[in-house]
N, C-alpha and C positions, 0 to 999 in steps of 0.2 A: 701812933696807932699802928704803923707798919711794923714796928719792933714787937709789939704785942702779938701780932698775927704770926710772925716768924718764930716766936718763942713758945707757941702753944704745944702741949705734949702730942697732940694729934699730928701736927705738921712735922714735928721731930721724928715721930714714928714713921711717917710716910717717907721722909728723906732717908732714914736709915734703911727702910725696905728697898728704896730705889738703889741705894748704894750696894746693898747685898745682891740685888738682882744683877746689877752691872758687873760685880765681881764674879758672880756665878757664871754669867754668859761669857765672860772673858776666859774663865777656866775651861768652860766647855769648848770654846773656840780653839784654845791651845791643845786640848786633848784630841779634838778632831784633826787638827793639823798633824799632830804626832801620829795618829792612826793612818792618815793619808800618806805621810812619809813612809811609814812602815809598809803599807800596801804597795806603794811605788817601788820600794826597795825589793819587796818579794817578787813583784812582776818582772823587774830587771833580772833578778836571779833566775827566775823560771825561764825567761827568754834565753839567757846565757846557757842554761842547762839543755834547752831544746836545740840550740845551735850546736852545742858540743855533741849531742846525740846524733844530730843529722850528719855532722862531720864524720863521726864514727861509722855510721851506716854507709856513707860514701866510700870510706876506706875499705870496709868489708866488701862492698859491691865491686870495687876496683880489684881487690885481691882475688875474688871469685872469678871475675872476668879474665884476669891474667892467668889463673890456673886453668881455666877452660881453654884459653888460647894455647897454652903450653901443652895441654893434654892433646889437643887436636894436631899440634905440630909433630908429635911423635910418629905420626903416620906419613909425614912428608919426608922427601929425601933431604939429606943433610944440607945440601947447597941452598935449599929454600929457607933455612933457618937464618942465614946471614942476610940481614936487611940493611 
């Protein structure tokens, strides 16, 4: 009797539907993981770009400060330049 229940067309259809759903959710999980990895990689790239931009701004700021100091030193006697 158990064999008859398992072989009914309705039960076979239900089993096939369950397998399809499992396969689909597995694919969706894989796609989300790929998207998450892509987002993580993008965030890392953006952080790196921001750090590079910050370094560049620091270099520009240091150069401007150095020029300002040198410009102010023009009015000092020569012996004050030697530090």
